[in-house]
N, C-alpha and C positions, 0 to 999 in steps of 0.2 A: 381736435381729433388727431391732427398730425403730430402734436407734441406727445400725446398719449401713445401713439403708435411708435414714435422714436424711443420713448422710455421702455415700452414693451420689448422692442427689438434689442435695445441695449441690455436689458435684464436677461433676455434669452441668451444673448451672446456670452454674458458673464457666467450664466448658469452652465452653458455648454463648456466654457473654458474650465470652470471649476470641476465639472464631471471628468474631462480629459486629464486634468491635473491629478485628481484622486485616482483615476484608473492607472495613470502612469506610476504613481506612488505604490499602488497595489501590486502592479507587475514587477516593480523593482524589489519590493519586499518578497515577492514570490521567488524571484531570481536569487536573492540572497539566501532564502530558506533552502532552495535546491542546492546551491553551492555549498552551504554548510553541511547538508545531508550527504552530498557527494564526498566532501572532505572527510566526514566521519567514516563513510564506507571505505574509502581508500586507506585511511589509517587502520581500520579494523582488518582490512585485507592484508596490509603489510604485516600486522601482528600475526595473523593466521598463517601467512606465508612463511614467516620465520619459525613459527611453531611446527608447521608441517615439515619444513626443511630439517629442523632439528630431530624430529621423530624419524624421518627417512634416513638421515645420516647415522642415527643411533642403531639402525638395523644392519647387521652384517650382511653384505652381498645384496643389499636392497637397492642397488642403482636402478632407479625407477625408469620404466619405459615411458613415463609421462612425456618427456621431451621428444620421444621418438614415435609415439603412436597417438592416434586420436581416440582411442578407446581404452583408457587406463584403468577403468573400473571405478567403483565408488571410492571417495576419499576416506582415509582412516578416521575412526571416531576420536574426536578431541573433547574430552570430558569438560574442559573449562569453557567451552563455547556453547552458546544457546542454539536451539534449532533455527532461529532466524538468522544467526550468524552463518550457520552452515549453508543455508539456502543462498545467501549472498555469495559465499565462497564458491558454491557450485555454479552460480550464474556467471561469475566473472572468469572462472578457470575451466569451465566445461567438464566438471566432474559430476558423477551421479547418473542414475538411470534416466532421469528426465532429459538430460543433455544427450545421452546416448540415443534415446528414442528420437530426439530432434535431429540428430545426425543421420539416422536411418531415413527419417522423413525427407530430409534435404536431398539425399542421393536418389531416393525413390522419385522425387519430383523431377530430377534430371532424366531418369528412365522414361517417365511420362513424356518428356519433351522430345525424346528421340524417336518415339513411335510415329511412323509416317501415317498421315491421314488416309482414310479409305475414300477413293473418288473414282468415278466412272471414266475419268479422263486418262487414267493410267493404262498401260498395256501389260500383258502377262510378262512377268520377270522383273519389273521395275522395283518391286518390294523385296527382292532377294532371291538369288539362285545359289543354293548351298550344296556343297559336295561333302560326302562322307567317305573317308578312306578306311575301309575295314570290312570284315565279313569273310570268314573262311569256313571250311567244312564243319568245324566244331562249334563255331560261334556265329549264328545267323540272327539271333534276336537282337543283339546289341546295336548293329548298324541300322536295323529296322526302327528300333526305339528312337535313336538319334535322328534319323531322317524324317520319321513321321512327326516327331516333336517339332522339328524345324518348320514343317508345313502348318501344324496346328498353331504355332506361335504367330505365323503370318508370312513366311516365305512363300513365294509363288511356285517355285520348282525345287525339288530335292533329288539329288543324284547320289547313288551309292556305287562306289567303285570297289568291287569285291572279287573273290576268286571264282573260277568257273563253276566249281561244284556247289557254291553257295548261292549263285544267282537265281536259279529256279525257285529255291526255297524262299528267298527274300521277296521275289516277285509275287509269290503266292500269298504273302502276308497282306499285301496291299497293291492295288492297281495304280495308286497315286504316285508311286515312286518310279524314278527312271533308274534302271539297274544296268550297270556295265560290268560284264564278267571278264575283266581284263587284268586284275591285280596280280595274277600269277602267270600271265603270258610273257613270252620272251621280250616283247617290246612294250611292256607295261607302262613305263615312264612316258614314252612317246604317245601311247594311247590316251593316257590321262592328261598329258600336257596340252593336247589339242582342245580340251574342254576348259582349261583354266581361264582363257579370255572371257568365257561366258559365266564364270562363277564370281560371286561376291564374298564368299566366305568358305573356309575349309575346316572340317573337323577330322582329326587324324587319331585313330586308335580304337574305336569301338569294334570289338570282335576281330581285331587285326591278327591276333596270334603272335607268336614269337619266332617263327621260322626266319632264318637268316635272309632268305630271298625276299620275303614280304617286308621285313624291316629295312632292307637295302632299298627297295622300291619306295617305301614311305619316306625314307631320308631324302632321296633324290627329288621326290615330288614336293617335299617341304622346301627344298632349295629353289625349285622352279617357281613355287608359289610366292616365296619371299621376294624374288626378283620382280614379281608383278605387284608387290605391295598389297597383297590380299590378307585380311585378318585370318589367323590360324588358331584354332583351339586344339590342344593336345591332351588326350585323356587315355586311360586304360593302358593297353599295350604300347601305345604311342609314347607313354611316359617311360616304359621300359627302354625304348630306344634312346630317349633323352638322357636317362641315367647312364647308359653306356657311352653316349656321345653328346654331352651338353652343348657343344659348339654348334650343333645343328640348328638350334633356335636361340642361342644365347645372344642377348642384345637386340632381338627383333621386337620393336615396340608395338607391333600389332599381333604379337603372340600372347596366348593365355594358356597356362598350365593348370590342370584341375586335379591334383592328387588327393587321394584319401590318406589316412594316417600312415599306412604301411608304404605307399608309394612315395609320400613326402619324406619319410625317414630314409628310404634308400637313396633318394635324390640328394637329400641334405648331406648324408655321409659320403656320397660320391664326390661332392664338391668340396666339403670341408675336411674330409679325412678324419673325422672324429664324431662321436655320438652327439646327437642334438640334445639340447636342454629341454626335457619334457615338462619342466615346471613353468616354462614361459613360451607358449606357442607363438604369441604375437612377435616376440623378439626373434624367434627362430625363422618364422615365415618372412619377416623383413630381411633378415640376414641372407636367406636363400635367394630372395628376389634381387637383392643387390649383387650377389655373386653371379646371378644369371643375367646381369646387365640391365637391372631394373625392369625385368620382365614382369608382367602381371601374373600373380600367383593366387590360386584359390585353395586353401587348405580346408577340405570338407570335414565336418564333424558335428558335434553337438551345437556349436556355433561355427559358421563358415567365416574364416579369416581371409580377407582379400587385401592385397597390397601390390603396389608397384615400386616398393622400396622407399617411398617418401612418407606415406601414412598407412596405417592399418585400419581397415573398416571391418566391423563385425556385423554379419547378418544373423540375427537371432530370432527372426520371425518363427513363430511356433509351428512345428510340423506335427510329428507323432513319434511314437516309439517303434513304429514298424519300419524295418530295414529290409526291403525285398530287392533282389537283383534287378538291375536295369535303371534305377533312379539316376545314377551317374550319367547314363546315356541320354535320358531326358534333359538333364542339366547341360550336357555338352552340345546337344542338338539345338536347344533353345538359345544357348550362348552364341552359337555360330551366327544365328540370325541377328541377335541383338548387337553383336560386335560389328556387323555390317552397318546396321542403322546408326550405331553410336559414332563410328568413324565418318560416316557420311554427314551426320549432324555436326561433327567437329569441323569437317572441311567447310561446311556452310556457316561456321561461326556461331553455332548454337550451343556449343560446350566450350568453355574457356578455362575454368578453374580446376576441373577434374579430368584425369586421364580417361579418354573414352573407353578404353579396354576395361578399366575399373568399373565404370558405369554399367557396361554390358554384363560384367561378371556379377555385380551386385543384383542387377535385374533378374538374371537367370537363377541365381541362388534363391532370391525371394519367391520367384514363380514356382520353382521346384518344391519349396517348403509349403507354399500355399496349396499346391496340388496334392501333396502328401496329406496335409491336414484335412482337406475336403474329402478326399477318397477314404481316409480313415474314419471320418464321421459316418460314412455310409456302410463301409465294409469291415471296419475293425481289424481284427487279427488276420483276416483273409485278404487284406488289401494287396494288390499286385501293381506293377508298373503300368499295365494296361488300364487298370482302374484310374491311375493317376493321369494318364494321357487323356482320358475322357474328361478330365476336369480342367484341362489347359485353357479352354475357351472362357469358362466362367471365372477361373482364377485370374487370368490375364485381365479380364474386364474389371474385376474387383480391385486389383492392384494398380493398374495403369490407365484405366479409362473411366474411373469413377469420378 
């Protein structure tokens, strides 16, 4: 019996050795196959790269923004390559709509990471106290839209610093807002400055108007806010101020500008002293950002182009064809909150690879577009910004909390 047992054990050991030898040979063959496949792909990519380079160089003035942006658009059609070759090319070089969608998903995941959790352990104000500089006799809706949007996104308190004759009107829109009728007072800067230590973010421009006195006050408040290292979003008439005096915000890394096409054109020409190239918005927005000291810039349009001068991100989430007044105020108000959250997350080491201002800008653009889409589905052509504001809660949940 002992002999039989020894033979059995010996045979078992040999069988086990044979199994591991065969498995090792199989794995080695698999490695060789993968290496050969990888080599073929690399060779094919080199050929495609040469073909792509020759096609690009053959086009006059087609110095591609590929090396300068992360959203170059789809690769040109190369008739001599098969669809499978094109897919490999897109996978390795980040071209095509699939890659673009992936880039949007990546930055949306960063937005999700900056959203502070809701917990009963916090006290009022911890999730954001946002100030709005704007509101005059002629424009009372814009600061309200920005301020109420900040609250709806998740700020705990929203302050509006407006002129005296606008205050009662803005207060009547909502009891949720803290309204300070100081913007046109003789000591306006001092009145606003005493609140700055309590604020986490500032939005300058909604309903500000273009009176010299109000613009001068806004300029001085921006300087005081920069000294406290608080994120600043500048929109609407605040951009008129920046067009006249770019140095007010130039180089401030926690600053974000949100121009529409006309505002962007004025600002671009003020800095470059020449018309912008309307055939390449991505290149123009990057050039302007660099000229502004790598400030984060959002060019609003059919697609929103966002850059800090290093990469251009395109937010192309589908909205609607409805363009009602006030959407930009929803954008700037929500961006004020997200800028605070993003920079707080960055300070905590939660964001490393992307500028937190860019993350905040992309989040606000996505949210505004989603609100527009949802409101349009219900109201169609009659959609207003008030309808969009009612969608902030569900749009935020769908984008950032799902």
